[in-house]
C-alpha positions in Angstrom: -23.3 59.4 10.1 -24.9 61.4 7.3 -26.5 64.8 8.1 -28.4 66.4 5.2 -28.5 70.1 4.6 -31.5 72.0 5.9 -33.6 73.1 2.9 -35.5 76.4 2.9 -37.8 77.8 0.3 -40.7 76.5 -1.8 -38.6 75.9 -4.8 -36.5 73.3 -2.9 -39.0 70.5 -3.5 -37.7 70.1 -7.0 -34.3 69.0 -5.7 -35.5 65.5 -4.9 -36.8 64.8 -8.4 -33.7 63.7 -10.2 -33.5 62.2 -13.7 -32.5 58.7 -14.1 -29.2 59.7 -15.6 -28.3 62.1 -12.7 -25.2 61.3 -10.6 -25.4 62.1 -6.9 -22.3 63.3 -5.1 -22.0 60.1 -3.1 -22.2 58.1 -6.3 -19.4 60.2 -7.8 -17.2 59.7 -4.8 -18.0 56.0 -4.3 -16.6 53.9 -1.5 -13.0 53.8 -2.7 -10.3 56.4 -3.0 -10.8 56.8 -6.8 -14.2 57.7 -8.2 -16.0 55.0 -10.3 -16.8 57.9 -12.7 -13.1 59.0 -13.1 -12.5 60.6 -16.6 -16.3 60.4 -17.3 -18.9 63.1 -17.8 -21.6 63.5 -15.2 -24.9 65.4 -15.4 -27.5 66.9 -13.2 -25.4 66.6 -10.1 -27.1 68.6 -7.3 -25.6 70.2 -4.2 -25.6 73.1 -1.8 -22.6 75.5 -1.8 -20.8 75.1 1.5 -17.7 77.1 0.9 -16.0 79.2 -1.8 -12.3 79.4 -2.7 -10.2 81.3 -5.2 -10.3 78.4 -7.7 -13.7 76.8 -7.1 -16.5 75.9 -4.8 -17.4 73.0 -2.5 -20.9 71.5 -2.7 -22.7 69.0 -0.5 -25.4 66.6 -1.6 -29.0 67.3 -0.8 -29.8 63.6 -1.1 -27.2 61.8 1.1 -27.0 58.0 1.3 -26.5 55.9 4.4 -23.0 54.8 3.7 -20.3 56.4 5.8 -17.6 55.4 3.3 -18.8 57.8 0.7 -18.3 61.5 1.1 -21.4 63.7 0.5 -19.3 66.6 -0.7 -17.1 67.4 -3.6 -14.9 70.2 -5.0 -15.9 71.9 -8.2 -12.7 73.2 -9.8 -13.3 76.3 -11.9 -12.1 79.8 -11.3 -15.4 81.4 -12.4 -18.0 78.9 -11.3 -18.6 80.7 -8.0 -18.7 84.2 -9.3 -22.5 84.5 -9.0 -23.0 82.0 -6.2 -23.0 82.3 -2.4 -22.9 79.8 0.4 -26.3 78.3 0.8 -27.2 78.3 -2.9 -28.4 75.0 -4.2 -27.2 74.3 -7.7 -27.3 71.6 -10.4 -24.6 71.2 -12.9 -22.9 68.9 -15.4 -19.1 68.3 -15.6 -16.3 65.9 -15.8 -14.8 63.8 -13.0 -11.1 64.2 -12.6 -8.6 62.6 -10.2 -6.1 65.4 -9.7 -2.7 65.2 -8.1 0.2 67.6 -8.3 2.7 64.8 -7.9 2.6 61.1 -8.7 3.6 60.5 -5.1 0.3 61.9 -3.8 -3.2 60.4 -3.4 -5.5 61.6 -6.2 -8.3 64.1 -5.3 -11.7 63.6 -6.8 -13.0 66.8 -8.4 -15.7 68.0 -10.8 -13.9 69.9 -13.5 -15.2 71.8 -16.6 -18.6 72.6 -15.0 -21.3 73.6 -17.4 -25.1 74.2 -17.4 -24.8 75.5 -13.8 -28.3 76.3 -12.6 -29.2 77.9 -9.3 -32.2 76.1 -7.8 -32.6 78.1 -4.6 -30.8 80.4 -2.2 -30.6 81.1 1.5 -30.4 77.4 2.6 -28.7 76.8 6.0 -25.4 75.1 5.8 -24.1 73.5 9.1 -20.6 72.1 9.4 -20.2 68.5 10.6 -18.4 68.4 14.0 -15.7 65.8 13.8 -16.1 63.1 16.4 -19.7 64.2 17.0 -21.5 64.4 13.7 -18.9 62.0 12.3 -17.2 59.0 13.7 -13.9 59.6 15.5 -10.7 59.5 13.6 -8.7 56.2 13.9 -5.7 56.6 16.1 -3.1 54.0 14.9 -3.4 52.6 11.4 -3.1 54.7 8.2 -4.0 52.3 5.5 -5.0 48.7 4.9 -2.1 48.6 2.5 0.5 49.1 5.3 -0.2 45.6 6.5 -0.4 46.7 10.1 2.9 48.6 10.2 3.3 52.1 8.7 7.0 51.7 9.2 7.1 48.3 7.6 10.0 47.2 5.3 10.2 46.9 2.4 8.6 50.3 1.5 6.4 51.2 -1.4 5.1 47.6 -1.9 1.8 49.0 -3.2 0.1 52.3 -4.1 -3.3 53.5 -3.2 -3.8 54.8 -6.8 -3.1 51.4 -8.2 -5.0 49.2 -5.7 -7.8 51.6 -5.0 -8.9 49.8 -1.8 -12.4 50.0 -0.4 -12.5 52.6 2.4 -12.5 51.5 6.0 -13.0 54.9 7.8 -13.5 53.2 11.2 -10.1 51.6 11.2 -7.8 53.5 8.9 -6.9 57.2 9.1 -6.4 57.9 5.4 -9.8 56.2 4.7 -11.4 58.3 7.4 -10.3 61.6 5.9 -11.0 60.5 2.4 -14.6 59.6 3.4 -15.0 63.2 4.4 -13.2 64.8 1.5 -14.9 68.0 0.5 -17.0 68.3 3.6 -17.4 71.4 5.7 -16.4 70.4 9.2 -15.6 71.9 12.6 -12.7 70.9 14.8 -13.6 71.6 18.4 -11.0 72.5 21.1 -8.1 72.1 18.8 -4.5 71.7 20.1 -1.5 72.6 17.9 0.8 69.5 17.7 3.3 71.1 15.4 4.9 74.4 14.6 3.8 76.2 11.4 5.6 75.1 8.2 6.9 77.6 5.6 3.3 78.0 4.4 2.0 78.6 7.9 0.2 75.2 7.9 -0.2 73.6 11.3 -1.1 70.1 12.4 -3.8 69.9 15.1 -6.0 67.4 16.9 -9.5 68.2 18.2 -11.4 67.0 21.2 -11.5 63.4 20.0 -9.6 60.4 21.4 -5.9 60.3 20.6 -2.9 58.0 21.3 0.6 59.0 22.1 -0.4 62.2 23.9 2.7 63.7 25.6 2.7 66.0 28.6 3.1 69.0 26.3 -0.1 68.1 24.3 1.7 66.8 21.2 1.4 63.3 19.8 4.5 61.1 20.1 5.2 58.5 17.4 5.4 55.0 18.9 5.8 51.5 17.5 3.3 51.0 14.5 1.5 54.2 15.5 2.2 57.5 13.7 -1.0 59.3 14.7 -3.4 59.4 11.7 -5.9 61.2 13.9 -4.1 64.5 13.3 -5.2 66.9 10.5 -3.3 69.7 8.9 -4.8 73.2 8.9 -3.9 74.9 5.6 -4.4 78.2 3.9 -7.5 80.2 5.0 -10.1 80.6 2.3 -10.8 84.3 3.2 -7.3 85.4 2.2 -6.1 85.9 5.8 -2.9 84.2 7.0 -2.3 81.7 9.7 0.0 82.8 12.6 3.7 81.9 12.5 4.2 81.8 16.3 2.1 78.8 17.1 3.9 76.4 19.4 3.6 72.7 20.3 0.7 72.4 22.8 -1.0 75.8 22.1 -4.7 75.8 22.5 -6.6 77.2 19.5 -10.1 78.4 18.9 -12.6 76.1 17.1 -11.7 75.7 13.4 -14.2 75.4 10.6 -13.3 74.7 7.0 -13.4 72.2 4.2 -11.4 68.9 4.0 -9.3 68.4 1.0 -6.0 66.7 -0.1 -3.0 68.7 -1.4 0.8 68.4 -1.4 0.8 65.0 0.2 -1.6 65.5 3.1 -5.2 65.6 4.0 -5.9 69.1 5.3 -8.7 71.5 6.3 -8.8 74.8 4.5 -10.2 77.0 7.2 -12.8 79.7 6.5 -10.5 82.1 8.3 -7.1 82.1 10.0 -6.1 80.0 13.1 -6.5 81.9 16.3 -4.5 81.0 19.4 -6.7 80.8 22.5 -4.1 79.8 25.0 -0.3 79.8 24.7 1.7 76.8 26.1 4.6 77.4 28.4 7.6 78.2 26.3 10.6 76.8 28.2 11.3 73.5 29.8 13.0 73.0 33.1 16.8 72.4 33.1 18.1 68.9 33.7 18.1 67.5 37.2 21.0 65.3 36.3 24.2 67.0 37.4 27.7 65.5 37.4 29.1 64.5 40.8 32.6 64.4 42.2 33.6 60.9 41.1 33.2 58.1 38.5 29.8 57.1 39.9 28.1 60.2 38.6 29.4 61.4 35.2 27.0 63.1 32.9 26.8 62.7 29.1 25.0 65.2 26.8 24.0 64.7 23.1 23.1 67.6 20.9 22.7 68.1 17.2 23.8 71.8 17.0 22.6 72.3 13.4 25.4 73.5 11.1 27.4 75.2 13.8 30.3 77.3 12.5 32.3 80.2 14.1 30.1 82.9 12.8 26.8 81.1 13.5 24.4 83.5 15.2 23.1 80.7 17.4 26.5 79.6 18.7 26.2 81.7 21.9 22.8 80.2 22.6 24.1 76.6 22.1 26.6 77.5 24.8 23.8 78.8 27.0 21.9 75.6 26.5 24.9 73.5 27.5 25.5 75.5 30.6 22.0 76.4 31.8 19.9 73.5 30.6 22.4 70.6 30.4 24.5 71.7 33.3 27.8 71.3 31.5 28.0 67.5 31.1 31.2 65.7 31.6 31.2 64.7 27.9 29.2 66.2 25.1 28.4 64.3 21.9 27.9 67.0 19.2 26.6 66.5 15.7 26.6 68.9 12.7 29.8 70.8 13.6 31.0 72.6 10.5 34.5 73.6 9.5 36.1 77.0 10.3 34.4 78.9 7.5 31.1 77.1 7.3 29.4 76.7 4.0 32.2 78.4 2.0 33.2 75.7 -0.4 37.0 75.7 -0.3 39.7 73.2 0.9 39.2 74.2 4.6 38.1 71.2 6.7 39.5 72.0 10.2 36.9 72.8 12.8 39.2 73.9 15.6 38.0 77.5 15.5 34.3 76.4 15.6 34.9 74.2 18.6 37.2 76.7 20.4 34.7 79.4 20.0 32.0 77.2 21.5 34.2 76.2 24.4 35.1 79.8 25.0 31.4 80.8 25.1 30.7 78.0 27.6 33.7 79.1 29.8 32.4 82.7 30.0 29.1 81.3 31.3 30.4 78.6 33.7 33.4 77.3 35.6 34.0 74.6 33.0 36.8 74.8 30.5 36.1 72.2 27.9 38.7 70.6 25.6 37.4 69.1 22.3 38.3 66.3 20.0 37.2 65.5 16.4 38.7 64.2 13.2 38.5 66.3 10.0 36.6 64.7 7.2 37.9 64.5 3.6 36.7 67.6 1.9 33.1 67.5 0.7 32.7 63.7 1.5 30.5 63.7 4.6 27.3 65.2 3.3 25.3 68.1 4.9 25.4 71.7 3.7 27.8 72.0 0.7 31.1 73.3 1.8 30.4 72.9 5.5 32.1 69.6 6.1 29.9 68.7 9.0 31.2 66.1 11.5 30.6 64.7 14.9 32.8 66.0 17.8 33.2 65.7 21.5 33.6 68.3 24.2 34.9 67.0 27.5 35.8 68.3 30.9 39.6 67.7 31.3 39.3 68.2 35.0 37.3 65.0 35.2 38.2 62.7 32.2 40.8 62.3 29.5 41.5 60.3 26.4 43.1 57.0 27.3 46.4 56.6 25.5 45.5 59.2 22.8 46.5 58.3 19.3 44.2 60.1 16.8 43.5 58.5 13.5 43.3 60.4 10.2 40.2 61.0 8.0 40.7 57.7 6.3 42.3 55.5 9.0 40.0 52.6 9.9 39.7 52.2 13.6 39.9 48.7 15.1 39.5 47.0 18.5 42.9 45.4 19.3 43.4 42.3 21.5 42.9 43.3 25.0 40.1 45.8 24.1 42.2 48.8 23.3 41.5 51.0 20.2 44.0 51.1 17.4 43.3 54.9 17.0 42.0 57.0 19.8 39.9 58.7 18.7 39.3 57.0 15.3 36.7 56.8 12.7 34.7 53.5 12.1 35.4 52.0 8.6 35.5 55.5 6.9 36.3 54.2 3.4 33.3 51.9 3.3 31.6 53.7 0.5 28.5 51.6 0.7 27.9 52.7 4.3 29.3 56.2 4.4 29.1 57.7 1.0 28.3 61.4 1.6 27.6 60.6 5.2 29.2 61.3 8.6 31.5 58.7 9.9 31.1 57.6 13.6 33.9 58.6 15.9 35.0 56.1 18.5 37.0 57.0 21.6 38.4 55.5 24.8 38.4 57.5 28.0 39.4 57.2 31.6 39.1 59.2 34.8 42.2 61.1 35.8 43.3 58.4 38.2 43.5 56.0 35.3 41.2 53.5 37.1 37.9 53.9 35.3 37.8 53.3 31.5 34.9 53.7 29.2 34.2 53.9 25.4 32.1 56.3 23.4 30.8 56.1 19.8 29.4 59.4 18.4 27.1 58.9 15.4 25.2 60.9 12.8 23.5 58.5 10.4 22.3 59.3 6.9 19.2 61.6 6.8 15.8 60.6 5.7 16.0 62.6 2.5 13.9 61.1 -0.3 11.1 59.9 2.1 7.5 60.1 0.9 4.7 61.7 2.8 3.3 59.5 5.5 -0.1 60.3 3.8 1.2 59.7 0.3 0.4 57.1 -2.4 3.2 54.7 -1.5 2.3 52.1 1.1 4.1 51.6 3.4 5.6 55.0 3.0 9.1 55.4 1.6 11.6 55.7 4.5 14.4 57.5 2.7 17.7 55.7 2.4 16.7 53.2 5.1 18.9 50.6 3.4 21.9 52.9 3.9 21.1 53.4 7.6 20.6 49.7 7.9 24.2 49.1 6.7 25.5 52.0 8.9 23.8 50.4 11.9 25.4 47.0 11.1 28.9 48.5 10.7 28.7 50.5 13.8 27.2 47.7 15.9 29.8 45.2 14.8 32.6 47.6 16.0 30.9 47.9 19.4 30.4 44.2 19.5 34.1 43.7 19.1 34.7 45.8 22.2 32.3 43.7 24.2 33.8 40.5 22.8 37.1 41.4 24.4 35.5 42.6 27.6 31.9 41.8 28.2 31.8 44.1 31.2 33.1 47.1 29.2 31.4 50.5 29.7 30.2 51.6 26.2 28.1 54.6 25.2 26.8 55.2 21.7 24.9 58.4 21.2 24.0 60.9 18.5 21.6 61.7 15.7 20.7 58.2 14.4 18.0 59.7 12.0 15.8 56.7 12.8 13.2 55.5 15.2 14.1 52.9 17.8 11.3 50.5 16.6 12.4 50.5 12.9 14.7 47.9 11.4 18.1 49.8 11.4 18.0 50.5 15.2 16.4 47.1 16.0 19.4 45.6 14.2 21.8 48.0 16.0 20.6 46.8 19.4 20.6 43.1 18.5 24.1 43.2 17.0 25.9 45.7 19.3 24.8 44.2 22.6 23.8 47.7 23.8 20.5 48.7 25.4 18.3 51.7 24.7 18.8 54.1 27.5 15.1 55.3 27.2 14.1 51.7 28.1 16.7 51.4 30.8 15.6 54.7 32.4 12.0 53.7 32.0 11.0 57.0 30.2 7.4 56.8 29.2 7.1 56.1 25.5 5.0 59.2 24.8 7.8 61.4 26.4 10.5 60.0 24.1 11.0 62.7 21.5 13.7 65.1 20.4 12.3 66.4 17.1 9.0 67.6 15.5 8.1 66.5 12.0 4.7 66.8 10.4 2.2 65.7 13.0 4.6 63.8 15.2 6.8 64.4 18.1 9.5 61.8 17.4 12.9 60.7 18.5 15.8 60.7 16.1 18.5 61.3 18.8 19.3 58.3 21.0 21.7 57.0 23.6 22.6 53.3 23.9 24.6 51.8 26.8 26.2 48.5 27.7 25.0 46.3 30.5 27.7 47.5 32.8 26.3 51.0 32.7 22.6 50.2 33.3 22.9 50.3 37.1 21.5 53.6 38.4 21.4 55.0 34.9 19.2 58.1 34.4 18.2 60.0 31.3 16.3 63.1 30.3 15.3 64.8 27.1 15.4 68.6 27.4 12.7 70.0 25.2 14.3 73.4 24.8 13.7 73.6 21.0 10.6 71.5 20.3 8.7 73.6 22.9 9.9 76.9 21.5 8.3 79.0 18.8 9.8 78.5 15.4 11.7 81.8 15.4 13.1 81.0 18.9 14.6 77.6 18.0 18.4 77.2 18.4 18.4 73.9 16.7 15.8 71.7 15.1 16.8 68.9 17.7 16.4 68.8 21.4 19.4 67.8 23.5 19.4 65.0 26.0 21.5 64.2 29.1 22.4 61.0 30.9 23.8 60.3 34.4 26.0 57.2 34.4 28.3 55.3 36.8 31.5 54.4 34.9 33.4 53.1 37.9 35.4 49.9 37.2 34.2 48.1 40.3 
């Protein structure tokens, strides 16, 4: 849909008499990502000023075409060009077309640079923003780019690049194409909802009153298979010098936002005319879990929580304890990730975390009737990644009044755990293939353990994981298509090694009770975890418990509510299995977070019968 500017004043009639050599804005933008006039001079380009920024102005064509693929607006980059201009001025200028990007990983932005011969034709013309979804088509809700071949999570990554292929825009089908077709336009987002927290620059992702997919009960957009929500748009730095709020939360309702669409730092974004205003604040706290451990083996509970660089002096340690007591209801066994050594990031030979875990257990005991014991295996100093000096590792808390390690025989940092004939573990607990440098270089090693109820009758196994992070990933709205999923090949190998160990347990006893949980740093529908399920013989507890796909999230990143933390169980445990994600952190304001991950809790029957 193309809506021309309203023209006022007698002098405006000259605007439609263009020389044969004049380039219109739609011709400059063309119908692809890169301008057909890139690196060329253009002359007599005419437009009305729709917005002003500190480094330039945005102008909209007074002679729009009928092609929805070509934007009718463009950014004129020059720090002085707008000095004597105001919104509503119609100007004509010459300049040079530049495809700008601050990083080779980003999509180029078409700009007019080095403007000259800037002539004001008229003033006082009415400029109306285009309402997204009303004056434009609606943003596509699933696919980002034709170059993703139908799967934004596809592997291999970075098979092609937008800047190299320069595909023709399909704004009705692809999200990047939609926003590119409106690049430079003055637009309004009606009834916006915040679907992220502000980043360090106070930028916040939103959706408007258009159709969306993956909408969760909080109002966010949950990433699902082949759908990472391209209908979202980032709200960037206000053009009037004001600052966006820092306390915006997932699901907050915002006042209408008007601004110009641009591309910067890896994302399409709207630079609002003024700061975001919160119209209605979402409820800040979720309900505690309803899954509470019972009195016997038929109702044990298992929690999983990435406690984000926890060490003895961590200011958030008491609040982690509060979460475990008040929101997770002191599960029988807790799978913890990112437990640091006794002096945290101080880079010295200390690797023991007994003080860290003791202090956490003490804080829990002061708030409840549960006195947890703990178990972990110290890593080799500086070999497991994470914050330098912190020696993060996975660890267990467990209620010794209910369960105990079965025939405990702890392994060392480098001992390779094995499943012995009969289904017992060589080391209990023990690390899985810790000296496999291809899988675990600078990464946390999984910790396998065998447990039993105090009567010795009910045995189960656990595997606590924290796979390699997604460091090195490209922006989901970047040049690389499909986007780079950082070190996915390493997570693939980690998934294979861990799955094969679990498969060995089930080979000796197909009815064994096995639970694998932790921060997998991957999505269930992407290759490493698909491999993990197929090779291990375990089942995704979200699927078993029939949690709605849009409610499966434990983490916020960019525009997506997403799930990095998972629990997988063997067939024996699927009967009566229940599972909940407790959104204590994703629903909180940024300053109120205890961790960047949400915890989860499961109720399982581990009885041998």
